[in-house]
Backbone as CSV, one residue per row, in Angstrom:
resi,resn,N_x,N_y,N_z,CA_x,CA_y,CA_z,C_x,C_y,C_z
1,MET,-6.286,4.412,12.396,-5.913,4.615,11.017,-6.705,5.784,10.430
2,LYS,-8.040,5.796,10.688,-8.878,6.859,10.153,-8.415,8.218,10.663
3,LEU,-8.103,8.296,11.964,-7.711,9.579,12.540,-6.419,10.108,11.955
4,ALA,-5.463,9.243,11.707,-4.192,9.677,11.129,-4.404,10.256,9.737
5,ILE,-5.235,9.625,8.955,-5.499,10.113,7.600,-6.271,11.425,7.659
6,ILE,-7.243,11.510,8.545,-8.007,12.751,8.677,-7.090,13.895,9.091
7,PHE,-6.212,13.658,10.053,-5.280,14.695,10.499,-4.400,15.155,9.344
8,PHE,-3.882,14.210,8.573,-3.047,14.537,7.412,-3.831,15.398,6.424
9,LEU,-5.080,15.019,6.143,-5.895,15.765,5.186,-6.213,17.167,5.691
10,ILE,-6.474,17.302,6.985,-6.770,18.621,7.548,-5.569,19.541,7.395
11,LEU,-4.383,19.045,7.718,-3.185,19.865,7.568,-2.958,20.260,6.119
12,PHE,-3.123,19.307,5.221,-2.881,19.554,3.808,-3.881,20.552,3.235
13,THR,-5.163,20.365,3.520,-6.196,21.175,2.897,-6.390,22.527,3.562
14,SER,-5.916,22.702,4.777,-6.052,24.012,5.412,-5.281,25.067,4.627
15,ARG,-4.301,24.630,3.875,-3.496,25.553,3.067,-4.206,25.973,1.789
16,ILE,-5.237,25.222,1.376,-5.908,25.573,0.125,-7.341,26.060,0.355
17,GLY,-7.693,26.359,1.594,-8.957,27.006,1.900,-10.178,26.122,2.045
18,ILE,-10.005,24.849,2.334,-11.144,23.965,2.583,-11.223,23.748,4.087
19,SER,-12.433,23.843,4.643,-12.573,23.716,6.093,-12.327,22.284,6.553
20,SER,-11.891,22.153,7.793,-11.617,20.827,8.339,-12.887,19.996,8.444
21,GLU,-14.037,20.637,8.684,-15.297,19.899,8.756,-15.625,19.257,7.415
22,GLN,-15.412,20.017,6.321,-15.662,19.474,4.987,-14.768,18.262,4.719
23,ILE,-13.528,18.360,5.141,-12.576,17.272,4.917,-12.988,16.032,5.697
24,ILE,-13.360,16.215,6.953,-13.743,15.068,7.779,-14.960,14.368,7.171
25,VAL,-15.965,15.121,6.776,-17.170,14.531,6.191,-16.825,13.793,4.899
26,ARG,-16.039,14.428,4.024,-15.664,13.788,2.751,-14.842,12.534,2.984
27,HIS,-13.885,12.621,3.902,-13.015,11.472,4.130,-13.784,10.296,4.721
28,LEU,-14.631,10.567,5.715,-15.388,9.475,6.319,-16.329,8.828,5.307
29,ALA,-16.908,9.628,4.436,-17.768,9.063,3.393,-16.945,8.200,2.450
30,MET,-15.754,8.668,2.061,-14.898,7.893,1.175,-14.445,6.612,1.868
31,TYR,-14.080,6.710,3.142,-13.607,5.546,3.879,-14.715,4.500,3.997
32,ASP,-15.932,4.937,4.283,-17.058,4.002,4.368,-17.310,3.341,3.026
33,TYR,-17.189,4.121,1.946,-17.366,3.566,0.603,-16.325,2.476,0.341
34,ILE,-15.080,2.758,0.662,-14.009,1.794,0.412,-14.231,0.532,1.244
35,GLU,-14.567,0.706,2.522,-14.767,-0.441,3.408,-15.868,-1.380,2.898
36,LYS,-16.880,-0.825,2.237,-18.008,-1.626,1.761,-17.812,-2.141,0.336
37,ALA,-16.772,-1.679,-0.329,-16.540,-2.050,-1.724,-15.996,-3.475,-1.826
38,LEU,-16.033,-4.002,-3.029,-15.434,-5.308,-3.304,-13.918,-5.224,-3.139
39,PRO,-13.256,-6.336,-2.843,-11.802,-6.308,-2.662,-11.051,-5.671,-3.835
40,CYS,-11.460,-5.960,-5.063,-10.760,-5.386,-6.218,-10.880,-3.858,-6.230
41,GLN,-11.999,-3.337,-5.768,-12.198,-1.892,-5.717,-11.481,-1.281,-4.513
42,GLN,-11.443,-2.005,-3.393,-10.696,-1.526,-2.227,-9.221,-1.370,-2.577
43,ILE,-8.668,-2.365,-3.238,-7.247,-2.315,-3.608,-6.988,-1.107,-4.493
44,PHE,-7.845,-0.891,-5.468,-7.711,0.244,-6.366,-7.670,1.561,-5.587
45,GLU,-8.627,1.743,-4.688,-8.716,2.997,-3.927,-7.550,3.151,-2.948
46,TYR,-7.164,2.081,-2.276,-6.060,2.180,-1.317,-4.724,2.404,-2.022
47,ILE,-4.526,1.821,-3.175,-3.290,2.093,-3.925,-3.247,3.560,-4.317
48,LYS,-4.361,4.103,-4.775,-4.401,5.529,-5.122,-4.098,6.391,-3.897
49,LEU,-4.728,6.055,-2.773,-4.562,6.831,-1.539,-3.111,6.818,-1.049
50,TYR,-2.537,5.621,-0.928,-1.203,5.524,-0.337,-0.077,5.855,-1.311
51,SER,-0.308,5.705,-2.594,0.719,6.148,-3.530,0.826,7.673,-3.484
52,GLU,-0.310,8.336,-3.320,-0.281,9.795,-3.191,0.336,10.214,-1.859
53,LYS,-0.075,9.561,-0.777,0.422,9.929,0.548,1.945,9.802,0.635
54,TYR,2.503,8.750,0.038,3.945,8.503,0.137,4.711,8.895,-1.125
55,ASN,4.031,9.602,-2.015,4.661,10.115,-3.230,5.356,8.999,-4.029
56,ILE,4.585,7.969,-4.312,5.045,6.836,-5.113,4.266,6.888,-6.420
57,PRO,4.910,6.684,-7.556,4.151,6.671,-8.803,3.014,5.641,-8.727
58,GLU,1.805,6.114,-8.942,0.627,5.254,-8.827,0.750,4.036,-9.746
59,ARG,1.228,4.283,-10.943,1.382,3.201,-11.930,2.316,2.109,-11.398
60,LEU,3.355,2.518,-10.694,4.310,1.557,-10.140,3.629,0.654,-9.109
61,MET,2.839,1.246,-8.215,2.162,0.425,-7.209,1.157,-0.523,-7.842
62,PHE,0.463,-0.074,-8.887,-0.461,-0.967,-9.577,0.293,-2.112,-10.255
63,LYS,1.462,-1.818,-10.799,2.250,-2.874,-11.440,2.793,-3.865,-10.418
64,VAL,3.176,-3.385,-9.248,3.631,-4.303,-8.195,2.489,-5.250,-7.817
65,ALA,1.287,-4.707,-7.651,0.126,-5.559,-7.326,-0.136,-6.569,-8.447
66,LYS,0.030,-6.133,-9.681,-0.168,-7.039,-10.821,0.896,-8.132,-10.816
67,LEU,2.154,-7.752,-10.612,3.243,-8.729,-10.617,3.150,-9.686,-9.433
68,GLU,2.728,-9.188,-8.294,2.688,-10.022,-7.090,1.507,-10.984,-7.073
69,THR,0.307,-10.492,-7.441,-0.891,-11.335,-7.294,-1.823,-11.285,-8.492
70,ASN,-1.334,-10.766,-9.610,-2.110,-10.718,-10.843,-3.376,-9.865,-10.706
71,TYR,-3.275,-8.775,-9.957,-4.386,-7.839,-9.800,-4.566,-7.057,-11.102
72,ASP,-5.802,-7.040,-11.614,-6.084,-6.388,-12.899,-6.985,-5.164,-12.795
73,GLY,-7.077,-4.538,-11.653,-7.825,-3.296,-11.541,-9.172,-3.436,-10.857
74,PRO,-9.910,-2.309,-10.797,-11.140,-2.262,-10.004,-12.279,-3.117,-10.558
75,ASN,-12.158,-3.595,-11.778,-13.209,-4.445,-12.354,-12.797,-5.906,-12.414
76,ASP,-11.747,-6.256,-11.691,-11.275,-7.644,-11.636,-12.073,-8.371,-10.555
77,PHE,-13.336,-8.642,-10.837,-14.279,-9.133,-9.840,-13.945,-10.523,-9.301
78,TYR,-13.142,-11.285,-10.015,-12.782,-12.631,-9.564,-11.448,-12.654,-8.814
79,TYR,-10.881,-11.486,-8.608,-9.594,-11.374,-7.918,-9.732,-11.818,-6.461
80,ILE,-8.772,-12.602,-5.996,-8.750,-13.067,-4.606,-7.541,-12.421,-3.920
81,PRO,-7.769,-11.499,-2.979,-6.653,-10.757,-2.381,-5.862,-11.524,-1.325
82,ASN,-6.469,-12.510,-0.692,-5.793,-13.198,0.420,-4.971,-14.386,-0.089
83,GLN,-3.971,-14.057,-0.904,-3.089,-15.065,-1.478,-1.842,-15.230,-0.614
84,ILE,-1.279,-16.434,-0.656,-0.038,-16.737,0.056,0.953,-17.273,-0.961
85,SER,2.152,-16.695,-0.984,3.159,-17.145,-1.947,3.916,-18.357,-1.419
86,SER,4.757,-18.907,-2.258,5.564,-20.074,-1.870,6.599,-19.729,-0.800
87,VAL,6.905,-18.429,-0.636,7.857,-18.017,0.404,7.139,-17.383,1.599
88,ASN,5.812,-17.603,1.680,4.977,-17.088,2.768,4.890,-15.564,2.811
89,ALA,4.728,-14.961,1.648,4.371,-13.550,1.563,2.847,-13.514,1.444
90,TYR,2.224,-12.481,2.032,0.779,-12.485,2.206,0.074,-11.297,1.572
91,GLY,-1.135,-11.552,1.114,-2.043,-10.506,0.686,-1.785,-9.952,-0.683
92,PRO,-2.514,-8.890,-1.024,-2.464,-8.345,-2.385,-1.089,-7.833,-2.803
93,MET,-0.294,-7.354,-1.861,1.032,-6.834,-2.204,2.150,-7.787,-1.784
94,GLN,1.776,-8.964,-1.292,2.718,-10.032,-0.953,3.834,-9.565,-0.014
95,ILE,3.445,-9.177,1.173,4.371,-8.728,2.206,4.734,-9.903,3.109
96,LEU,6.012,-10.046,3.382,6.451,-11.049,4.353,6.081,-10.570,5.754
97,LEU,5.723,-11.487,6.616,5.344,-11.143,7.985,6.489,-10.438,8.713
98,SER,7.700,-10.936,8.541,8.856,-10.310,9.201,9.078,-8.885,8.687
99,THR,8.897,-8.680,7.399,9.049,-7.338,6.813,7.967,-6.411,7.348
100,ALA,6.737,-6.900,7.428,5.628,-6.078,7.924,5.883,-5.624,9.360
101,ASN,6.327,-6.537,10.207,6.596,-6.169,11.600,7.806,-5.253,11.713
102,ASP,8.782,-5.441,10.848,9.952,-4.565,10.833,9.540,-3.142,10.435
103,ILE,8.741,-3.022,9.388,8.243,-1.706,8.954,7.450,-1.066,10.084
104,ASN,6.584,-1.828,10.717,5.705,-1.310,11.761,6.463,-0.864,13.007
105,THR,7.589,-1.488,13.305,8.334,-1.104,14.509,9.461,-0.124,14.234
106,ARG,10.097,-0.221,13.087,11.273,0.615,12.832,11.028,1.842,11.975
107,ILE,10.079,1.769,11.046,9.908,2.868,10.098,8.712,3.740,10.457
108,GLU,7.541,3.142,10.554,6.338,3.914,10.874,5.337,3.019,11.586
109,ARG,4.979,3.395,12.783,4.039,2.605,13.585,2.634,2.801,13.041
110,ILE,2.028,1.704,12.579,0.666,1.736,12.059,-0.287,1.109,13.055
111,VAL,0.082,-0.043,13.585,-0.711,-0.696,14.621,0.175,-0.899,15.843
112,TYR,-0.423,-0.837,17.010,0.338,-0.929,18.256,0.289,-2.331,18.844
113,ARG,0.625,-3.284,17.999,0.744,-4.676,18.392,1.501,-5.382,17.285
114,LYS,1.811,-6.624,17.511,2.496,-7.394,16.486,1.517,-7.705,15.347
115,ILE,1.959,-7.501,14.116,1.130,-7.801,12.947,1.115,-9.312,12.748
116,THR,-0.055,-9.832,12.431,-0.206,-11.275,12.247,-0.386,-11.628,10.770
117,ARG,-0.281,-12.900,10.511,-0.518,-13.440,9.169,-1.929,-13.074,8.709
118,GLU,-2.899,-13.183,9.606,-4.282,-12.875,9.278,-4.457,-11.394,8.938
119,ASP,-3.732,-10.518,9.638,-3.782,-9.088,9.322,-3.381,-8.856,7.869
120,LEU,-2.287,-9.468,7.462,-1.783,-9.258,6.100,-2.693,-9.894,5.053
121,LEU,-3.336,-10.983,5.408,-4.217,-11.659,4.460,-5.567,-10.965,4.297
122,TYR,-6.128,-10.451,5.386,-7.514,-9.991,5.349,-7.700,-8.490,5.525
123,ASP,-6.664,-7.763,5.919,-6.769,-6.310,6.051,-6.087,-5.684,4.835
124,ILE,-6.872,-5.437,3.810,-6.333,-4.935,2.544,-5.648,-3.588,2.745
125,GLU,-6.261,-2.724,3.517,-5.668,-1.404,3.737,-4.301,-1.522,4.407
126,LEU,-4.198,-2.310,5.441,-2.921,-2.477,6.145,-1.867,-3.035,5.199
127,ASN,-2.219,-4.016,4.404,-1.286,-4.641,3.471,-0.745,-3.615,2.479
128,ILE,-1.617,-2.810,1.916,-1.199,-1.810,0.929,-0.449,-0.669,1.603
129,HIS,-0.885,-0.275,2.784,-0.207,0.789,3.521,1.245,0.386,3.828
130,LEU,1.428,-0.825,4.327,2.782,-1.307,4.632,3.645,-1.384,3.383
131,SER,3.078,-1.846,2.277,3.869,-1.950,1.051,4.265,-0.574,0.535
132,ALA,3.386,0.408,0.686,3.713,1.772,0.260,4.854,2.341,1.113
133,ILE,4.783,2.138,2.407,5.868,2.601,3.293,7.173,1.916,2.903
134,TYR,7.104,0.623,2.667,8.294,-0.157,2.307,8.896,0.335,0.988
135,LEU,8.062,0.510,-0.031,8.569,1.003,-1.316,9.184,2.392,-1.181
136,ARG,8.526,3.285,-0.439,9.065,4.640,-0.252,10.400,4.579,0.484
137,ASN,10.492,3.745,1.507,11.730,3.611,2.274,12.852,3.049,1.404
138,LEU,12.540,2.060,0.576,13.552,1.501,-0.328,14.012,2.550,-1.338
139,TYR,13.075,3.324,-1.869,13.450,4.392,-2.800,14.340,5.424,-2.107
140,ASN,13.968,5.800,-0.895,14.782,6.766,-0.147,16.188,6.228,0.103
141,SER,16.309,4.925,0.309,17.622,4.320,0.566,18.481,4.219,-0.679
142,TYR,17.876,3.900,-1.828,18.651,3.616,-3.039,18.504,4.655,-4.145
143,GLY,17.521,5.550,-4.049,17.381,6.630,-5.016,16.919,6.197,-6.396
144,SER,16.385,5.002,-6.518,15.959,4.484,-7.815,14.747,3.582,-7.623
145,TRP,13.715,3.833,-8.435,12.535,2.974,-8.350,12.842,1.572,-8.843
146,LYS,13.737,1.450,-9.827,14.094,0.113,-10.321,14.763,-0.706,-9.227
147,ILE,15.704,-0.110,-8.535,16.389,-0.840,-7.464,15.419,-1.111,-6.317
148,ALA,14.560,-0.137,-5.999,13.568,-0.344,-4.934,12.654,-1.520,-5.270
149,CYS,12.215,-1.606,-6.516,11.338,-2.721,-6.927,12.100,-4.040,-6.956
150,GLY,13.354,-4.009,-7.390,14.169,-5.221,-7.363,14.347,-5.723,-5.943
151,TYR,14.580,-4.811,-5.005,14.730,-5.187,-3.595,13.407,-5.725,-3.045
152,TYR,12.298,-5.052,-3.388,10.966,-5.479,-2.936,10.714,-6.929,-3.343
153,ASN,11.157,-7.276,-4.540,10.929,-8.617,-5.080,11.925,-9.655,-4.582
154,SER,13.189,-9.279,-4.473,14.230,-10.278,-4.219,14.902,-10.186,-2.853
155,GLY,14.794,-9.030,-2.214,15.501,-8.837,-0.948,16.914,-8.328,-1.147
156,PHE,17.260,-8.018,-2.395,18.593,-7.497,-2.713,18.455,-6.250,-3.579
157,PRO,19.356,-5.260,-3.409,19.272,-4.033,-4.205,19.772,-4.255,-5.634
158,ILE,18.913,-4.861,-6.449,19.281,-5.183,-7.826,18.194,-4.707,-8.781
159,THR,18.571,-4.629,-10.044,17.584,-4.383,-11.082,17.392,-5.708,-11.801
160,ASN,16.277,-6.374,-11.516,15.957,-7.638,-12.157,14.789,-7.436,-13.133
161,GLN,14.343,-8.496,-13.758,13.237,-8.398,-14.726,11.967,-7.853,-14.070
162,TYR,11.726,-8.244,-12.838,10.580,-7.752,-12.080,10.646,-6.222,-11.995
163,ALA,11.811,-5.688,-11.638,11.987,-4.243,-11.497,11.803,-3.523,-12.828
164,ILE,12.274,-4.113,-13.896,12.141,-3.503,-15.214,10.669,-3.427,-15.603
165,VAL,9.917,-4.489,-15.380,8.489,-4.495,-15.704,7.732,-3.513,-14.802
166,ALA,8.036,-3.518,-13.512,7.323,-2.646,-12.570,7.526,-1.173,-12.860
167,THR,8.663,-0.813,-13.397,8.951,0.611,-13.640,8.751,1.029,-15.097
168,SER,8.307,0.115,-15.934,8.122,0.481,-17.355,6.793,1.182,-17.583
């Protein structure tokens, strides 16, 4: 995971005159900071990272996290990220296990094995990364953030109350 992000950053920043060594040092320092941070702060940083990487409105991803698990930002110190919904969706972004494995095999390979329930519950970065890929893919399919959010929530390409709140 670290290498893929570093490679992406090197390609991106080589165009604006920053050396690859500077990028690697900065990224590894940021990654270590995130890994050691509290879950509420990890979620904040990973949402910022992956919303930028996949060109998703940052506000939308934060609202999805709020709607799914009542995440209130980097100072939500009592937030518990390893939540399980009544339909067995897991983690801070409430990804279904079947959806996670489908994304990982059909859209973008993140891990080279089957994703487990524990991965979605305890690997905050993986959970947010998969949800960002899923949201971007839904947007690419339907051309609307409202429909993408409605699908994310219901499994159908609709604009429901969830989608209206997430995109407001």
